[in-house]
C-alpha positions in Angstrom: 17.2 11.6 52.6 14.3 12.4 50.5 10.9 12.9 51.8 9.0 9.9 53.2 6.7 8.6 50.3 4.9 6.1 52.5 1.5 6.0 51.0 -0.2 6.0 54.5 1.6 9.3 55.2 0.0 10.8 52.0 -3.4 9.5 52.8 -3.3 10.7 56.4 -2.4 14.3 55.3 -5.8 14.3 53.7 -7.7 13.2 56.9 -10.3 15.8 58.3 -9.0 18.3 60.7 -11.7 16.9 63.1 -10.4 13.5 63.6 -13.7 12.4 65.3 -15.6 12.9 61.9 -17.0 9.5 60.8 -14.8 7.5 58.3 -17.4 4.9 57.9 -20.7 3.3 59.2 -21.6 -0.2 59.0 -24.9 -1.9 58.3 -25.4 -2.5 62.0 -24.8 1.1 62.7 -21.2 0.9 64.0 -19.4 4.2 63.6 -15.6 4.4 62.9 -13.9 7.8 63.1 -10.8 8.9 61.3 -9.1 8.8 64.8 -10.2 5.2 65.2 -8.8 4.4 61.9 -5.4 6.0 62.8 -5.1 4.5 66.3 -6.1 0.9 65.5 -4.0 0.7 62.4 -1.0 2.0 64.5 -1.8 -0.7 67.1 -1.7 -3.4 64.4 1.5 -2.0 63.0 3.2 -2.2 66.4 1.8 -5.7 67.0 3.0 -7.0 63.7 6.4 -5.4 64.1 6.7 -6.9 67.6 5.8 -10.4 66.1 8.8 -10.1 63.7 7.3 -8.7 60.6 9.9 -6.2 59.0 9.6 -3.6 56.2 9.6 -5.4 52.9 8.1 -8.5 54.3 4.9 -9.8 52.6 1.8 -10.2 54.8 -0.7 -12.6 53.1 -4.4 -11.8 54.1 -7.1 -14.3 53.2 -10.1 -12.9 55.4 -13.8 -11.7 55.0 -14.4 -8.0 54.6 -14.5 -6.3 57.9 -13.7 -3.0 59.3 -10.6 -4.6 60.9 -9.4 -5.7 57.7 -9.1 -2.1 56.5 -7.2 -1.4 59.7 -4.9 -4.1 58.8 -4.3 -3.0 55.3 -3.4 0.5 56.5 -1.1 -1.0 59.3 0.8 -2.8 56.6 1.2 0.3 54.6 2.4 2.5 57.6 4.9 -0.2 58.7 6.3 -0.7 55.3 5.1 -4.4 54.9 3.8 -5.5 51.5 0.2 -6.3 51.6 -1.0 -9.4 49.9 -4.6 -9.9 49.7 -6.3 -13.0 48.3 -9.8 -14.0 47.6 -10.9 -16.0 50.7 -12.9 -18.3 48.4 -9.5 -19.8 47.3 -9.0 -23.5 48.0 -6.0 -24.8 50.0 -4.3 -26.1 46.7 -4.7 -22.5 45.1 -3.3 -20.8 48.2 -0.2 -23.2 48.2 1.1 -21.7 45.0 0.6 -18.1 46.3 2.4 -18.8 49.5 5.3 -20.7 47.8 5.7 -17.8 45.4 5.1 -14.7 47.6 7.1 -16.3 50.7 5.2 -14.2 53.2 6.4 -13.7 56.6 2.9 -13.7 58.0 -0.5 -15.2 57.0 -3.7 -13.9 58.4 -6.8 -16.0 57.8 -10.1 -17.0 59.1 -10.0 -19.1 62.1 -11.7 -22.2 60.4 -8.9 -22.2 57.8 -5.9 -22.0 60.1 -4.9 -25.6 59.9 -5.0 -25.8 56.1 -3.0 -22.3 55.9 -0.4 -24.0 58.2 -0.2 -26.9 56.0 0.1 -24.7 52.8 2.5 -22.3 54.4 4.9 -24.9 55.9 6.7 -25.6 52.8 6.9 -21.8 52.0 8.6 -21.1 55.4 5.9 -18.9 56.7 6.8 -18.1 60.4 3.7 -16.3 61.6 -0.1 -17.4 61.5 -2.8 -15.3 62.9 -6.6 -15.1 62.7 -9.3 -12.6 62.0 -12.8 -13.6 61.6 -15.9 -12.1 59.9 -16.6 -10.3 63.1 -13.4 -8.6 63.4 -12.2 -11.0 66.1 -9.3 -13.5 66.3 -5.8 -13.9 67.4 -4.6 -10.9 65.4 -6.9 -8.6 67.4 -5.8 -10.2 70.6 -2.3 -8.9 70.0 -3.1 -5.2 69.9 -4.7 -4.3 73.2 -1.6 -3.0 75.0 -0.1 -1.5 71.9 0.8 2.2 71.5 -1.9 4.0 69.3 0.9 6.2 67.8 3.1 4.7 65.0 5.1 7.0 62.7 5.0 5.8 59.0 8.0 3.8 58.1 10.3 5.7 55.6 9.5 4.4 52.2 10.6 5.4 48.7 8.1 5.9 46.0 9.5 2.8 44.3 9.3 0.5 47.3 6.5 -2.1 47.1 3.3 -1.4 49.0 1.2 -4.4 47.6 1.6 -7.7 45.8 -1.6 -8.8 43.9 -1.8 -11.9 41.7 -3.3 -12.1 38.2 -3.3 -15.4 36.5 -2.2 -15.8 32.8 -2.5 -18.1 29.9 -0.2 -20.5 31.3 -2.3 -21.1 34.3 0.6 -19.9 36.8 -0.5 -16.8 38.5 1.9 -13.7 38.2 2.7 -11.5 41.3 2.0 -7.8 40.4 4.4 -5.5 42.3 2.5 -2.2 43.1 4.6 0.6 44.7 3.6 3.4 46.9 4.1 5.7 44.1 1.8 3.7 41.7 -1.0 3.7 44.3 -0.5 7.4 45.4 -0.5 8.6 41.8 -3.7 6.9 40.7 -5.5 7.8 43.8 -4.6 11.5 43.5 -5.7 11.4 39.8 -9.1 9.6 40.5 -9.9 12.0 43.4 -9.6 15.0 40.9 -11.1 13.2 37.9 -14.3 12.0 39.8 -14.7 15.1 42.0 -14.2 13.5 45.2 -14.5 15.8 48.4 -15.1 15.6 52.1 -18.7 16.1 51.5 -19.0 12.7 49.7 -20.4 9.5 51.2 -19.4 6.4 49.1 -21.6 3.2 49.2 -18.9 0.6 49.5 -20.2 -3.0 48.6 -17.2 -4.2 46.7 -14.9 -7.0 48.1 -11.4 -5.7 49.1 -9.1 -8.4 47.8 -8.7 -6.7 44.4 -7.9 -3.3 43.0 -11.5 -1.9 42.7 -12.7 -2.3 46.2 -9.4 -1.9 47.9 -7.4 0.6 46.1 -10.0 2.6 43.9 -12.7 2.8 46.5 -10.9 3.1 49.6 -8.1 5.5 48.4 -10.6 7.9 46.8 -12.4 8.2 50.2 -9.2 8.5 52.3 -7.4 11.0 49.9 -10.4 13.2 50.2 -11.5 12.8 53.8 -14.8 11.6 52.7 -17.1 9.0 54.5 -18.3 5.5 53.6 -21.5 3.4 54.0 -19.7 0.2 54.6 -21.4 -3.1 53.6 -19.8 -6.6 53.8 -21.1 -7.6 50.4 -23.5 -6.5 47.7 -27.3 -6.9 48.1 -29.8 -4.9 46.0 -32.3 -4.3 48.7 -29.6 -3.2 50.9 -28.1 -1.0 48.3 -31.4 0.8 47.5 -32.0 1.7 51.2 -28.3 3.0 51.6 -28.2 5.0 48.4 -30.7 7.5 49.8 -28.0 8.8 52.2 -24.9 8.5 49.8 -23.3 10.5 47.0 -21.3 7.9 45.2 -21.5 4.3 44.3 -19.0 1.9 42.6 -20.0 -1.3 41.2 -19.2 -4.1 38.6 -22.0 -4.4 35.9 -23.7 -7.3 37.9 -24.5 -4.9 40.6 -26.3 -2.5 38.1 -28.3 -5.4 36.4 -29.4 -6.5 40.0 -30.6 -3.0 40.9 -32.5 -2.9 37.7 -34.1 -6.1 38.6 -35.5 -4.6 41.7 -38.7 -2.7 41.3 -37.9 -0.6 44.3 -35.0 1.0 42.3 -36.3 4.4 41.2 -35.3 8.0 40.8 -36.4 8.6 44.5 -33.7 6.5 46.0 -31.0 8.2 44.0 -32.1 11.8 44.9 -28.8 12.5 46.9 -26.5 10.6 44.6 -24.1 12.4 42.3 -22.2 9.7 40.6 -22.4 6.0 39.7 -19.1 4.4 38.5 -18.9 0.9 36.8 -15.8 -1.2 36.1 -14.0 -4.5 36.4 -16.1 -5.8 33.4 -17.7 -4.4 30.2 -21.0 -2.8 30.8 -23.7 -3.5 28.2 -25.1 -0.6 26.3 -28.7 -1.8 27.2 -27.8 -1.7 30.9 -26.5 1.9 30.3 -29.5 3.2 28.9 -31.9 1.5 31.2 -30.2 2.6 34.2 -30.3 6.2 33.1 -34.0 5.9 32.5 -34.7 4.4 35.8 -32.4 6.4 38.0 -31.9 9.7 36.1 -28.2 9.1 36.3 -25.5 8.3 33.5 -23.2 5.7 34.7 -19.5 6.6 34.3 -17.6 3.6 33.0 -13.8 3.4 33.2 -11.1 0.9 32.3 -8.3 -0.5 34.7 -6.3 -3.5 35.3 -4.5 -5.1 38.5 -1.3 -4.0 36.8 -2.1 -0.3 36.2 -5.0 0.7 38.5 -7.2 3.1 36.4 -6.1 4.1 32.9 -9.1 5.6 31.3 -12.5 7.1 32.3 -15.5 8.7 30.9 -15.6 12.4 32.1 -17.2 13.7 35.2 -18.3 16.7 33.2 -18.8 15.9 29.6 -20.3 13.1 27.4 -20.3 9.6 28.9 -20.4 7.3 25.8 -21.9 3.9 26.1 -19.6 1.1 24.9 -16.5 3.2 25.6 -14.2 3.7 28.7 -13.5 7.3 28.0 -10.2 9.0 27.2 -7.0 8.4 29.1 -6.7 9.8 32.7 -4.3 12.7 33.3 -0.7 11.3 33.6 -1.6 8.1 31.7 -0.6 7.7 27.9 -2.4 5.1 25.8 -1.8 3.9 22.2 -3.1 1.3 19.9 -0.6 -0.6 17.9 -0.4 -3.4 15.3 1.5 -6.7 15.9 4.8 -5.0 14.8 4.3 -2.3 17.4 3.4 0.4 14.9 0.5 2.8 15.7 -2.6 2.2 13.9 -4.8 4.9 12.4 -7.5 6.5 14.6 -10.5 4.3 14.6 -8.8 1.1 13.9 -8.3 -1.8 16.3 -5.0 -3.0 17.6 -3.1 -3.9 20.9 -3.7 -1.4 23.7 -0.6 -0.2 25.5 -0.3 2.2 28.6 2.4 4.1 30.2 2.5 6.2 33.4 3.2 6.5 37.1 0.3 4.1 37.7 1.9 1.2 36.0 3.3 -1.6 38.1 7.0 -2.2 38.7 6.9 -5.7 37.2 6.1 -9.3 37.9 7.3 -10.7 41.3 10.4 -13.0 40.7 9.8 -13.0 36.8 12.2 -10.4 35.2 12.0 -12.3 31.8 8.2 -12.1 31.8 8.3 -8.4 32.9 10.7 -7.6 29.9 8.3 -9.4 27.6 5.2 -7.3 28.7 7.0 -4.0 28.3 8.3 -2.1 25.1 11.6 -0.5 24.9 10.0 3.0 25.5 8.3 1.7 28.8 4.6 1.0 27.4 3.0 -1.9 29.1 1.2 -4.3 26.7 -2.2 -4.8 28.3 -3.1 -7.8 26.2 -6.6 -6.0 25.4 -7.6 -5.2 21.9 -8.9 -1.6 21.5 -9.5 1.4 19.4 -9.5 5.1 19.9 -11.8 7.4 18.2 -11.0 10.9 16.8 -12.1 12.4 20.3 -9.8 10.3 22.3 -12.3 7.8 23.7 -11.2 4.4 24.1 -13.3 1.3 23.4 -12.1 -2.2 24.5 -13.2 -4.6 21.8 -11.3 -7.7 22.9 -9.7 -9.0 26.0 -6.4 -10.6 26.9 -6.3 -14.1 25.3 -9.5 -15.9 26.3 -9.9 -14.5 29.8 -13.5 -14.6 31.2 -15.0 -12.1 33.5 -17.7 -13.4 35.6 -19.3 -11.1 38.1 -16.4 -8.7 38.0 -13.9 -11.6 38.8 -11.2 -12.6 36.2 -11.1 -16.3 35.2 -8.4 -17.6 33.2 -9.5 -20.8 31.1 -6.0 -22.5 31.3 -6.2 -22.9 35.0 -9.5 -24.6 34.8 -8.6 -26.7 31.7 -5.5 -28.1 33.6 -7.6 -29.1 36.6 -10.2 -30.9 34.2 -7.5 -32.5 32.2 -6.1 -34.1 35.3 -9.3 -36.4 35.3 -8.4 -39.9 33.7 -11.7 -39.9 31.9 -11.0 -36.7 30.0 -8.9 -36.5 26.9 -8.8 -32.8 26.7 -11.0 -29.8 27.4 -11.6 -26.1 26.4 -13.2 -23.5 28.7 -15.0 -20.6 27.4 -17.2 -17.6 28.5 -20.7 -17.4 27.5 -23.1 -14.4 28.0 -25.0 -14.5 31.3 -27.7 -11.9 32.0 -26.5 -11.7 35.7 -22.8 -12.3 35.9 -21.9 -10.9 32.4 -20.3 -14.2 31.5 -20.5 -17.8 32.7 -17.9 -20.3 32.8 -18.6 -23.3 30.4 -16.2 -26.4 29.9 -16.2 -28.2 26.5 -14.8 -31.8 27.0 -13.6 -34.6 24.9 -14.1 -37.7 26.9 -12.1 -40.9 27.2 -14.5 -44.0 26.5 -17.7 -43.2 28.5 -16.3 -40.2 30.0 -17.2 -38.4 33.3 -20.5 -37.2 34.4 -21.1 -33.4 34.4 -21.5 -33.6 38.1 -18.1 -35.3 38.6 -16.3 -32.6 36.6 -18.0 -30.0 38.6 -17.2 -31.8 42.0 -13.6 -32.2 40.9 -13.2 -28.5 40.2 -14.9 -27.6 43.3 -12.4 -29.6 45.3 -9.3 -27.4 43.9 -10.9 -24.2 42.6 -12.4 -21.2 44.0 -16.3 -21.2 43.6 -16.4 -18.4 41.0 -14.0 -20.5 38.7 -16.2 -23.6 38.7 -18.0 -24.3 35.3 -21.6 -23.5 35.4 -22.2 -25.9 32.6 -20.4 -28.9 31.0 -20.6 -29.9 27.3 -19.2 -33.0 25.6 -17.9 -33.2 22.0 -16.1 -36.0 20.0 -13.3 -33.3 19.1 -12.4 -29.7 19.7 -12.4 -27.5 16.6 -8.8 -26.5 15.4 -7.2 -24.3 12.9 -4.5 -25.3 10.5 -1.9 -24.7 13.1 -3.7 -27.1 15.6 -4.8 -24.3 17.9 -8.4 -24.9 19.4 -10.8 -22.3 17.9 -12.5 -21.1 21.0 -14.4 -18.5 19.0 -16.2 -21.3 17.1 -17.1 -23.0 20.4 -18.5 -19.7 21.6 -20.6 -19.2 18.6 -21.8 -22.8 18.6 -22.8 -22.9 22.4 -24.1 -19.5 22.5 -26.8 -20.5 19.9 -27.8 -23.6 21.9 
């Protein structure tokens, strides 16, 4: 039998020799050591195993960010379960699809959502429902008191699934992205080296942990280097400014940086102990890049990744960090830009960005045909992004997959919202676009062709709120007699973006 490739085993090998060393401290000054981390995740692994969860089973997690949610994630890794995190803001109707598709053995949610999760999970055959609240309490934690604090990581091959994350597509049907123990390990090892993480670092963690940025990039960099974290439940500029004084690294989405710049207390002084600011999940404006450098004395390091791949490229830790670019490919990652026929384009020209490497996901859950469509015969993944690579190897993302909107670092796929709006009897059709927003980067705007008198803007928004997560709900509603189309009948969303951006 080959060596155990369980990711938790790889992470634990990098824990400090002194297990009592702090792993994280919270805003209310709770301290959690690496020993606590190992013991509590072992107890959760035992408890879930006792309750019938087996290696390979999916565990759906829909909870607020807590220390206990980290214990739970690591418990799933070491027990060989497939961790399936969801945005706790998703509505019952959204969750219904995920549960039906992922078919988890267990669902862990906030106590107040237990009944709706049971309704959503009944048709999916979910056998186990547990709760975990924003204070780290609930029926899940009641199961662990008598459990052993030692749990040997279950044997996993590198190709075995560690996590299942969903990313919507142009059809509106979310796709399950299968990430293996090897995918996550290779990306973590690469980032620790590329960004210079060590056990002397202290990361200010203010990201949510239901997607790649906060869950895998931030947590794994800390765990893989034996570093520490200042753990915050959510981003707040004032709280961040206070915490930065005792930290060395910060990871955030562009919205975090614009909000820091909007606070007059953000100066060189509060960044005196910092060595690195990293930005991702959405494009960083050049003006934000330059203003941040002037105000803080630090140059933001921008990188590029996807749910399907983790991180692909990064501006250098040592070397020129160029605004408007996401840097060269990371070690072990190959990137290329091709034309519609799959032929490489000349240096500096725009085309379709493709990537290949050990970080690239294993495929879409239950969708072998779609997986085959998105990979080339030589195993490059078609990212769907438009990019160019300059003579020095720096990658610039110049367009995004289809019409995806990124608001506050979260992906929004227009088709999903259009399908919800088009259900209304007073709507003939709709087109959802993203428009620039100084805080969130982009805001969601719906352009609607009404039937007769049509709906009121408020009724459209209320309808969306009833079935969509809050971040997907349009911020503005516009009405038109007809949507602009090209000769093939396709809606020209670029024309709509130009028209309403000028309003």
